[in-house]
BATI-544942 format. One line per 3 residues: number of its first residue (from 1); for each residue y negated, z, x of C-alpha. Coordinates in steps of 0.001 Angstrom, whole numbers, plus 500000, padded with zeros to 6 digits. Layout:
! residues N
NUM = Y Z X | ...
! end
This chain:
! residues 839
1 = 500000 500000 500000 | 496523 499114 501319 | 493786 501615 500478
4 = 490070 501083 500973 | 488505 504297 502228 | 485349 505723 503705
7 = 484463 509176 504983 | 482801 509900 501637 | 486313 510010 500147
10 = 486976 513288 501900 | 483780 515091 500998 | 480694 515928 503051
13 = 482404 518706 505050 | 484682 516260 506892 | 484171 516063 510660
16 = 484181 512794 512601 | 487606 513528 514033 | 488903 514265 510519
19 = 487549 510899 509459 | 489395 509317 512332 | 492570 511122 511298
22 = 492586 509448 507920 | 494049 506403 509655 | 497112 506224 507369
25 = 494798 505597 504388 | 492683 502889 506002 | 493123 499171 506200
28 = 491739 498857 509733 | 491075 495120 509327 | 488701 495869 506446
31 = 487340 498807 508411 | 486410 496591 511362 | 484791 493896 509242
34 = 482815 496444 507283 | 484180 495295 503933 | 484980 497912 501300
37 = 483082 500692 503068 | 479458 501719 503149 | 478306 501273 506780
40 = 475935 504234 506681 | 478863 506586 506171 | 480588 505301 509337
43 = 477338 505665 511322 | 476920 509173 509927 | 480267 510175 511449
46 = 479525 508745 514883 | 481325 505402 514596 | 479542 502729 516627
49 = 478992 499090 515756 | 479766 496817 518708 | 478834 493090 518670
52 = 481411 490957 520470 | 482407 487295 520590 | 484823 488099 517757
55 = 482027 489496 515640 | 480890 493015 514724 | 483502 495711 515382
58 = 483480 499427 514563 | 484384 501657 517520 | 485577 505230 517146
61 = 483118 508045 517892 | 482762 509472 521385 | 484749 512625 522002
64 = 483332 515669 523835 | 485445 514541 526806 | 483643 511155 526811
67 = 480193 512756 526495 | 480859 515175 529363 | 482076 512336 531559
70 = 485551 513718 532134 | 487837 510848 533004 | 487149 507184 533250
73 = 488890 506084 530086 | 488048 507312 526629 | 490897 509315 525006
76 = 491262 510235 521412 | 493957 512063 519515 | 496202 509849 517432
79 = 496823 510733 513779 | 500373 511790 514642 | 499138 514138 517388
82 = 496525 515579 515069 | 499150 516228 512388 | 501398 517982 514910
85 = 498585 520326 515899 | 497547 521549 512445 | 498600 525073 511434
88 = 500904 523990 508586 | 502890 521694 510915 | 503213 524426 513542
91 = 504512 526865 510937 | 506938 524247 509585 | 508326 523601 513083
94 = 508848 527301 513733 | 510651 527878 510424 | 512702 524700 510848
97 = 513982 525920 514222 | 515152 529167 512633 | 516631 527287 509666
100 = 518641 525022 512017 | 520170 528095 513686 | 521300 529402 510333
103 = 522589 525992 509202 | 525397 526362 511775 | 526556 529588 510140
106 = 528820 529709 507082 | 526931 529308 503786 | 525962 532584 502215
109 = 525630 533130 498476 | 522452 534635 497050 | 522282 538374 496536
112 = 519803 540547 494666 | 518391 543888 495866 | 520738 545988 493712
115 = 523836 544228 495059 | 522496 544528 498592 | 522058 548302 498137
118 = 525680 548663 497117 | 527060 546541 499961 | 524830 548126 502615
121 = 526151 551533 501544 | 529717 550225 501856 | 529042 548946 505355
124 = 527491 552299 506329 | 530544 554181 505098 | 532859 551768 506898
127 = 530757 552138 510043 | 531173 555931 509985 | 534957 555580 509578
130 = 535195 553011 512370 | 533232 555133 514812 | 535150 558302 514052
133 = 538503 556569 514215 | 538019 554485 517333 | 535583 556535 519377
136 = 535995 560057 518070 | 535885 561649 521476 | 532468 560139 522291
139 = 530788 560405 518886 | 528599 563369 517976 | 529317 565828 515218
142 = 527460 563737 512650 | 529600 560712 513542 | 526535 558567 513963
145 = 526339 555524 516155 | 523208 556877 517789 | 525326 559602 519381
148 = 527278 556944 521262 | 525796 556946 524750 | 525820 554575 527686
151 = 523716 556897 529865 | 524940 557254 533416 | 526038 560455 535174
154 = 523676 560724 538198 | 526519 562095 540333 | 528535 558879 539789
157 = 525794 556700 541309 | 525868 555414 544874 | 522832 554903 547089
160 = 521437 551414 546451 | 522657 551186 542829 | 520086 549841 540368
163 = 519217 552072 537417 | 517035 551853 534320 | 514772 554693 533210
166 = 514083 554290 529509 | 510310 554877 529860 | 509553 553664 533384
169 = 511931 550736 533939 | 514176 549429 536704 | 514461 551261 540025
172 = 516840 551701 542954 | 518839 554935 543176 | 518334 556694 546530
175 = 520317 559895 546108 | 520556 563431 544707 | 518843 566032 546914
178 = 517591 569593 546694 | 513818 570084 546552 | 511405 572846 545544
181 = 509544 572210 542243 | 505783 571673 542595 | 503726 574862 542455
184 = 506797 577091 542226 | 508160 579625 544658 | 511584 579592 543048
187 = 514828 578313 544547 | 515179 574577 545240 | 516793 572531 542473
190 = 518619 569192 542483 | 516511 566071 541977 | 517455 562434 541510
193 = 515313 560240 543788 | 514572 556696 542551 | 512648 554008 544416
196 = 510220 551838 542420 | 508028 548897 543456 | 505037 551140 544179
199 = 506582 554441 545227 | 509318 557036 544930 | 510030 559108 541805
202 = 512067 562283 541524 | 513587 563681 538344 | 515510 566912 537786
205 = 519205 566057 537411 | 519339 567307 533797 | 516416 565093 532796
208 = 517875 562109 534669 | 521173 562489 532790 | 519257 562018 529516
211 = 517106 559067 530601 | 519007 556935 533138 | 521279 553921 532599
214 = 523147 551852 535118 | 521598 548382 535502 | 524255 545705 535005
217 = 523583 542031 534456 | 525709 539564 532464 | 526754 537810 535660
220 = 528029 538713 539077 | 524575 539453 540459 | 523522 543032 539781
223 = 520172 542648 541504 | 517116 542582 539199 | 514317 540094 539778
226 = 511816 542853 540570 | 511577 546639 540466 | 509261 548223 537899
229 = 506000 549961 538813 | 505447 553677 538325 | 501690 553272 537825
232 = 501882 550377 535352 | 504597 550630 532710 | 503106 548001 530369
235 = 505266 545192 531829 | 508397 547288 531402 | 507360 548269 527869
238 = 507023 544575 526926 | 510481 543847 528358 | 512007 546799 526527
241 = 510422 545791 523198 | 511596 542192 523687 | 515147 543461 524219
244 = 514854 545721 521165 | 513727 542838 518931 | 516566 540630 520257
247 = 519056 543389 519424 | 517613 543735 515943 | 517977 540001 515256
250 = 521625 540109 516291 | 522282 543134 514108 | 520683 541512 511078
253 = 522804 538374 511535 | 525946 540537 511683 | 524864 542630 508724
256 = 524104 539635 506502 | 527387 537953 507427 | 529405 541041 506538
259 = 527385 541833 503409 | 528295 538411 502065 | 531876 538876 503160
262 = 531984 542018 501043 | 530661 539975 498127 | 533508 537437 498392
265 = 536262 538080 495854 | 539867 536987 495525 | 542671 538317 493311
268 = 544712 541118 494877 | 548261 540230 495933 | 551072 541787 493872
271 = 553355 544310 495526 | 556647 542483 496066 | 559909 544246 495181
274 = 561729 542285 497912 | 559386 543620 500618 | 561585 546709 501209
277 = 564524 544414 501984 | 562327 542375 504360 | 560991 545421 506218
280 = 564495 546868 506591 | 565348 543905 508857 | 563021 545316 511550
283 = 565533 546535 514176 | 563323 549292 515661 | 561957 552543 514373
286 = 558199 552071 513793 | 555832 554249 515814 | 553254 556354 513895
289 = 550475 553898 514810 | 552585 550976 513629 | 553228 552690 510282
292 = 549470 553196 509864 | 548824 549514 510645 | 551461 548473 508066
295 = 549733 550634 505430 | 546239 549378 506376 | 547248 545717 505991
298 = 549172 546345 502763 | 546144 548130 501293 | 543840 545261 502336
301 = 546046 542705 500578 | 547227 544548 497481 | 544321 546877 496621
304 = 541102 545275 497883 | 539474 542289 496202 | 537517 541302 499337
307 = 539309 538977 501757 | 540872 540880 504653 | 539339 540641 508122
310 = 541384 543075 510199 | 541881 543430 513928 | 545269 544732 515083
313 = 544672 546034 518568 | 547895 546969 520326 | 549207 546705 523829
316 = 551725 544038 524761 | 555132 544750 523223 | 553830 547490 520910
319 = 554753 545662 517687 | 551699 543692 516551 | 553864 540720 515532
322 = 555780 542834 512998 | 552488 543733 511297 | 551701 540010 510993
325 = 555192 539180 509665 | 554852 541694 506834 | 551414 540320 505910
328 = 552820 536772 505915 | 555688 537823 503635 | 553282 539407 501139
331 = 551031 536311 500991 | 553813 533702 500937 | 555682 535592 498188
334 = 552577 535141 496021 | 552775 531339 496395 | 550150 530921 499144
337 = 550370 529331 502571 | 550029 531227 505877 | 548753 529762 509138
340 = 549665 531307 512508 | 547283 530212 515250 | 548155 530675 518934
343 = 546167 529698 522049 | 549069 528031 523906 | 552067 525969 522893
346 = 554319 528465 524706 | 553123 531295 522479 | 553174 529076 519375
349 = 556793 528118 520075 | 557782 531770 520472 | 556058 532678 517184
352 = 557834 529786 515474 | 561235 530961 516760 | 560598 534593 515735
355 = 559284 533655 512267 | 562078 531126 511638 | 564718 533703 512505
358 = 563096 536441 510422 | 562702 534223 507330 | 566062 532431 507734
361 = 567609 534250 504763 | 564713 533200 502459 | 565551 529552 501818
364 = 562530 528964 499582 | 560166 529799 502491 | 559821 526821 504863
367 = 558373 527203 508370 | 556832 524349 510383 | 555504 523969 513935
370 = 552679 521550 514632 | 552425 520822 518369 | 552001 518123 521010
373 = 555765 518357 521642 | 556281 516363 518446 | 556390 512599 518073
376 = 553674 510848 516058 | 555973 510381 513050 | 557031 514055 513114
379 = 553376 515067 513194 | 552471 512800 510255 | 555405 514175 508268
382 = 554279 517754 508889 | 550675 516962 507931 | 551878 515453 504647
385 = 554083 518490 503929 | 551183 520889 504621 | 548926 518896 502276
388 = 551533 518887 499501 | 552325 522588 499882 | 555874 521900 501074
391 = 555434 524175 504125 | 554699 527826 503374 | 554197 528972 506988
394 = 552518 526703 509553 | 552538 527659 513248 | 550564 525876 515956
397 = 547704 525777 518436 | 544065 524753 517848 | 545293 521438 516359
400 = 545783 523414 513119 | 541970 523679 512923 | 541474 519891 513024
403 = 539991 517867 510175 | 543287 516027 509598 | 545062 519243 508587
406 = 544487 519735 504856 | 545925 522919 503371 | 547263 523055 499852
409 = 546703 526761 499078 | 545939 528615 502290 | 545913 532381 501801
412 = 546302 533955 505250 | 545233 533086 508789 | 546889 535000 511645
415 = 545073 534545 514961 | 546832 535659 518136 | 544679 536329 521220
418 = 541392 535035 519813 | 539651 535438 523178 | 541662 532482 524509
421 = 540056 529981 522117 | 536922 527938 522837 | 533555 528244 521122
424 = 534202 525448 518586 | 537579 526911 517639 | 536030 530349 517213
427 = 533363 528879 514918 | 536080 527192 512851 | 538008 530484 512656
430 = 534800 532197 511505 | 534381 529608 508731 | 537846 530488 507361
433 = 536838 534139 507056 | 534650 533484 504034 | 537561 532251 501937
436 = 540953 533474 503235 | 542471 536698 504566 | 542345 536889 508358
439 = 544476 539030 510655 | 543601 539001 514371 | 546151 540236 516915
442 = 545048 541156 520409 | 545942 543479 523262 | 542536 542910 524837
445 = 540077 542025 522081 | 537061 539984 523030 | 534086 542318 523432
448 = 532360 540968 520307 | 535446 541743 518242 | 535670 545194 519766
451 = 532076 546001 518961 | 532421 544819 515402 | 535453 547096 515093
454 = 533612 550041 516610 | 530619 549698 514351 | 532415 549269 511063
457 = 531573 545645 510442 | 535235 544865 510764 | 538397 546804 509935
460 = 540641 547637 512888 | 544046 549223 513345 | 544800 550580 516790
463 = 548439 550724 517945 | 548324 552855 521086 | 551732 554593 520907
466 = 554344 552863 523080 | 557896 552328 521808 | 560128 555248 522946
469 = 562141 553168 525422 | 559100 551660 527244 | 558489 552659 530874
472 = 555013 552305 532461 | 554437 549298 534737 | 553869 550153 538403
475 = 550846 548278 539721 | 550558 547426 543437 | 547264 546069 544781
478 = 547185 544799 548370 | 546248 541998 550743 | 548565 538982 550664
481 = 551341 538637 553238 | 554534 536582 552990 | 556570 539685 553922
484 = 555201 541666 550960 | 555928 538768 548589 | 559554 538377 549709
487 = 560062 542148 549625 | 558913 542258 545985 | 561111 539296 544992
490 = 564155 540715 546832 | 563822 544028 544988 | 563931 542270 541604
493 = 566687 539776 542426 | 568891 542562 543852 | 568942 544252 540450
496 = 569710 540976 538642 | 566230 540373 537269 | 563751 537481 537098
499 = 560275 536988 538580 | 556975 535492 537388 | 554875 534103 540269
502 = 551368 533354 538912 | 548513 531420 540547 | 545043 530717 539168
505 = 545223 526931 539646 | 547770 524118 539483 | 546758 522965 542975
508 = 548633 525694 544890 | 551879 525660 542880 | 553736 523080 545017
511 = 552907 524914 548255 | 554263 528207 546892 | 557329 526365 545545
514 = 558106 524994 549030 | 557790 528459 550619 | 560075 530036 547994
517 = 562690 527249 548240 | 562882 527812 551999 | 563150 531594 551528
520 = 565651 531407 548616 | 567684 528183 548956 | 570397 529331 546525
523 = 568092 530559 543773 | 566966 528401 540821 | 563144 528067 540980
526 = 560880 526030 538665 | 557198 525221 538085 | 555361 525542 534736
529 = 551783 524577 533869 | 549859 523100 530960 | 549528 519584 532409
532 = 553286 518942 532446 | 554978 516609 529985 | 555705 518417 526753
535 = 559492 518172 526899 | 559593 519153 530570 | 557522 522315 529911
538 = 559629 523213 526874 | 562881 522791 528835 | 561592 524913 531737
541 = 560535 527734 529413 | 563828 527582 527557 | 565876 527803 530809
544 = 563769 530713 532068 | 564200 532556 528761 | 567978 532057 528963
547 = 568072 533368 532551 | 569080 530127 534310 | 565789 530023 536255
550 = 565231 533141 538356 | 561697 532558 539687 | 559029 530828 537585
553 = 556024 529599 539597 | 553268 529067 537043 | 549636 529252 536025
556 = 548312 531711 533462 | 549963 529598 530726 | 552420 532521 530509
559 = 549547 534972 529891 | 550482 535149 526227 | 553817 534648 524602
562 = 556829 534884 526850 | 558866 537928 525855 | 561716 538016 528370
565 = 563541 541320 528659 | 565118 540480 532024 | 561825 539563 533806
568 = 560444 542803 535210 | 558455 541718 538271 | 555258 539673 538235
571 = 553430 538494 541354 | 549810 537427 540917 | 548264 535635 543889
574 = 544499 535207 544456 | 543945 537977 541954 | 540163 537894 542490
577 = 539980 534648 540511 | 541299 536179 537272 | 539333 538047 534619
580 = 540206 541657 533840 | 541572 540841 530388 | 543691 538035 531884
583 = 545164 540359 534519 | 546017 542951 531922 | 547694 540359 529742
586 = 549647 538898 532672 | 550801 542341 533745 | 552053 542854 530195
589 = 554549 539995 530573 | 556892 542475 532286 | 558087 545944 531383
592 = 559503 545091 527975 | 562922 546615 528667 | 563991 550077 529776
595 = 563831 549052 533456 | 560878 550043 535608 | 558600 547022 535947
598 = 556358 546043 538850 | 553107 544069 538982 | 552036 542941 542469
601 = 548382 541899 542702 | 547563 540071 545937 | 544125 539158 547268
604 = 543448 537087 550433 | 541137 539511 552246 | 539033 542337 550811
607 = 536006 541133 552732 | 536154 537911 550687 | 536037 539704 547320
610 = 532804 540018 545354 | 531709 543413 544018 | 532598 542158 540544
613 = 536183 541316 541587 | 536605 544711 543307 | 535329 546479 540193
616 = 537814 544589 538002 | 540724 545556 540224 | 539670 549201 540396
619 = 539563 549299 536583 | 543063 547819 536359 | 544504 550368 538789
622 = 542937 553209 536799 | 544671 552041 533615 | 548274 552304 534724
625 = 549435 554117 531601 | 550725 552213 528605 | 548504 551498 525638
628 = 545246 551091 527503 | 544401 547499 526627 | 541724 548787 524269
631 = 540018 550814 527002 | 540391 547842 529373 | 538505 545611 526959
634 = 535682 548138 526713 | 535459 548382 530491 | 535556 544609 530767
637 = 532456 544353 528595 | 530247 545841 531255 | 531777 543636 533946
640 = 532285 540089 532693 | 529836 537503 531388 | 527776 538523 528377
643 = 527842 534975 526969 | 531235 535650 525353 | 529873 538635 523451
646 = 526921 537474 521398 | 526208 533978 522691 | 524431 532505 525673
649 = 520948 532680 524131 | 520937 536485 524333 | 521773 536606 528042
652 = 518091 536539 529027 | 517279 539396 526667 | 519997 541513 528269
655 = 518633 540715 531714 | 515359 542325 530651 | 516885 545798 530298
658 = 520466 545624 531626 | 523707 545691 529637 | 524040 549472 529219
661 = 520614 550080 527687 | 521003 546898 525629 | 524266 548175 524139
664 = 522792 551590 523408 | 519935 549860 521591 | 522582 547893 519700
667 = 524372 551027 518512 | 521087 552682 517569 | 519982 549610 515634
670 = 523337 549372 513833 | 523094 552990 512718 | 519615 552349 511228
673 = 520111 548823 509959 | 519333 549735 506338 | 515889 550999 507403
676 = 514866 547546 508632 | 514878 545840 505296 | 512372 543689 503409
679 = 512679 543449 499634 | 511480 540025 498475 | 509175 539970 495425
682 = 509019 537131 492824 | 506650 534337 493786 | 504732 534472 490490
685 = 504043 538201 490930 | 501970 537584 494083 | 498211 537767 493460
688 = 495950 535958 495916 | 492423 537110 495098 | 490345 534835 497300
691 = 488097 532655 495129 | 488751 529241 496586 | 489322 526286 494231
694 = 488702 522985 496022 | 488437 519725 494108 | 490486 516797 495276
697 = 488384 513652 495912 | 488747 511037 493197 | 489761 508423 495793
700 = 492688 510613 496928 | 493686 511284 493327 | 493732 507541 492708
703 = 495758 507039 495882 | 498513 509430 494701 | 500865 507736 492286
706 = 501283 510736 489913 | 498841 513440 491094 | 499580 515994 488349
709 = 503303 515569 488830 | 502931 515964 492623 | 500900 519170 492250
712 = 503478 520499 489811 | 506259 519662 492300 | 504357 521556 495001
715 = 504158 524672 492835 | 507865 524463 491959 | 508827 524011 495620
718 = 506793 527080 496589 | 508362 529057 493769 | 511870 528218 494998
721 = 511622 529120 498717 | 509755 528359 501936 | 512257 525704 502969
724 = 511653 523666 499814 | 507883 523979 500326 | 508260 522676 503901
727 = 510317 519716 502701 | 507747 518939 499993 | 504855 519020 502493
730 = 506641 516829 505010 | 507643 514306 502319 | 504053 514204 501038
733 = 502720 513465 504514 | 505450 510949 505205 | 504609 509017 502035
736 = 500799 509364 501857 | 499747 510347 505378 | 497760 513422 506394
739 = 496134 514989 503339 | 492354 515523 503004 | 490960 518986 503730
742 = 490777 520002 500066 | 494501 519224 499609 | 495288 521160 502806
745 = 493562 524193 501262 | 495745 523909 498147 | 498882 523703 500316
748 = 497811 526699 502391 | 497342 528763 499234 | 500919 527906 498210
751 = 502191 528829 501683 | 500282 532140 501606 | 501809 533149 498269
754 = 505316 532048 499346 | 505173 533919 502660 | 503702 536978 500957
757 = 506560 537010 498406 | 509179 536810 501202 | 507452 539660 503058
760 = 507378 541929 499998 | 503586 541606 499635 | 502381 541682 496030
763 = 498578 541375 496407 | 496303 539751 498987 | 492559 540313 498617
766 = 489368 540558 500685 | 486236 542627 500261 | 483480 541974 502775
769 = 484992 542276 506234 | 488169 544025 504969 | 491412 542174 504198
772 = 494156 544106 502387 | 497743 543264 501493 | 499677 545598 499211
775 = 503370 545671 500112 | 506683 547393 499412 | 507673 547393 503106
778 = 508110 550654 505032 | 506098 551757 508052 | 509192 551239 510274
781 = 509483 547631 509130 | 505761 547102 509823 | 506176 548540 513338
784 = 509099 546191 514050 | 506947 543278 512861 | 504154 544346 515218
787 = 506656 544567 518100 | 507845 541025 517322 | 504352 539559 516978
790 = 503203 537174 519719 | 499510 537021 518704 | 497603 539924 520257
793 = 494585 539145 518061 | 496506 539866 514864 | 498613 542665 516372
796 = 495488 544567 517438 | 493670 544092 514128 | 496428 545095 511668
799 = 497138 548668 510550 | 499479 550120 507923 | 498102 552728 505497
802 = 499390 553992 502131 | 501588 550983 501326 | 499031 548396 502464
805 = 498533 546216 505525 | 494816 546280 506390 | 492559 544441 508817
808 = 488836 544840 509483 | 487326 541567 510692 | 484336 541400 513069
811 = 482248 539663 510417 | 482567 538429 506871 | 484113 534952 507023
814 = 483405 531977 504760 | 486196 531539 502222 | 487822 528539 503954
817 = 487925 530380 507293 | 489170 533518 505559 | 492058 531513 504089
820 = 492875 530193 507591 | 492857 533740 509010 | 495171 535054 506250
823 = 497455 532035 506678 | 497747 532632 510440 | 498259 536369 509943
826 = 501093 535871 507432 | 502621 533204 509699 | 502812 535786 512515
829 = 504340 538398 510202 | 506758 535805 508842 | 508044 535018 512347
832 = 509571 538526 512496 | 511763 537985 509410 | 514892 536982 511412
835 = 514971 540605 512663 | 514981 542015 509123 | 517437 542113 506215
838 = 515850 540178 503369 | 516838 541154 499815
! end
């Protein structure tokens, strides 16, 4: 559409640059010939008439840059650049970024304030139970999460360790020494001496024990960028507040996810009469912890209407699989399908064999294995059977999460060793949790899982009692020598056993194989790794399980799955290249019979090990007793990369304060999550008492195809939510170009009312130099918003008094400028919403 336009169209208040920015409305050919526009208006706005060989041409006005002589060529902002820089576009971009983050999360149904109250209370109760059950010995008498402490014992520190003082910041620990208190003639007392960037500080030991944290980073480097200053704590305070806000955002994401999980409903499963017959087939006497886990899962399935999301945390060989089998039987008996997901084909095959044997007497229950061992036709047949509901139990690796696998009536997902899956697989697993029951089995839960369990956002059953016949594994940690390796192997072979020989990479397997074949020419030895042909790997595993192969040289493919009673020695070479959870899992491959088992951990030379590797190994040696996988996982959290816990984007926030203080902030925030809540008010209840009613120019009204309809659409979009208002604005600009100033004012008024409604603000009004906003938010919520705010101008001008947010301006502003100020102020407050629960 071609539109004839002049600056008069936009009213007398339009600046020359605004006139230039109306480019989308102007036929520039007509503009340059002077037709359809009154020339005096163009002169009035600084446009210049140039006479050339082609005739008279209008040139754009000089910019301040041109007038001041900066630069040789005249520059002017294009319409697109101008649009990007206006305040509505900037707000839209900011909200769109946050919206995109949430788009990747599972969809969440709407929830009103009353429902939210009920579910928040449920989460709080669950949180108390989780903390008392899993961390009773470290939780205070009130059972609150805030009692959980990561503070460091000053006597456990070594000279040179980095520490964090909650109020001062990061320093270097020097030592604990006796000194006489200032101005006292009493006996010397013990002080903790800490070096900072601008001097030395000393604290009494008792005070230090309440204020100090060890400084750990999410990577191998424990060295901070800089030490804090004693005489200027403002930099540290900013870092601490930034970390606190980051923690709060994470907590809110968790809280909202689990609130909506609580809202999900599904019919309870009936108690099956045949279940007693099924459970009687279990050949062992259940331990007390196992019995409790059985009851927990049965209650989740048969009494609760919310889908189950339970973590079964038990050491290797402690009976987690039996818990899963009973859950599968309950779900399948009700006519639903169950999926068993394993990280490796070795583990998937073992699960398939165990499940097939256990369900062999139930002919109506069909079990299938989907793996790369199958031919293409076998795979297609299985996919068709899954789709038609002809397979009740499906076992496999991450291929079960693919788009080609369509389930008929999936009811239960069992995930074994979730920490072994990649990010995309974990996201897919998370998407299942909104619709089906999920049971996660792990001896070393990923740290994120562990923290959810500890804080009540996820149910957990801990199986820490070993079976009566189990004997602890003896762990030997030493430098590698061929003599020590052969001595370990000889000891096992002499008693008729088998040996795992594990390396971190495929590259070294052949070399070790050659050495072993020379040392043991009459012993059957084989190699196993994930890059082998499917049939070859399957045959090797089968022969080792049957005892034909005596020494298996392999990668950590055997980390999960192989349950071989006769293999009671494991040798792990280049141990410094394994993670703590991996080492614990590998060590758990042996010691499943009543024989004493041995785990030999070999490193090349201690001088080659990083501090991180040494710390991992020390932790493993400390946990020699059975049933300590849970404690191992907790210890691992402070040692290994933080990216696995809450995502890579938070790593920088942790670096600001260190892991220990960050986690304490996390627990504190979780315990007070219901205090950081904004209750949204209806859009139509918001009163905006600033008398500003601009009139749209008649030319712009004529330009719009259905002006009344468009204005009505704008109001409806604002009434719905901010996202719809953003989409409306962007569509309007896309179709008709940048709006005139009067239309921008109308849009800003809609944005102000929409943002106010989302922030719980019911009235916005101004009187002289005072701006007031009545709100239902609490003072704590307001403080968190101030902490999150990037604009110092607004942060320093806003105060909270008697249920109102108030600001005293330096002077009384014209109404248009006042609207701009309120718009910017609400935009800053709105940016803090991701850190708050919004119902």
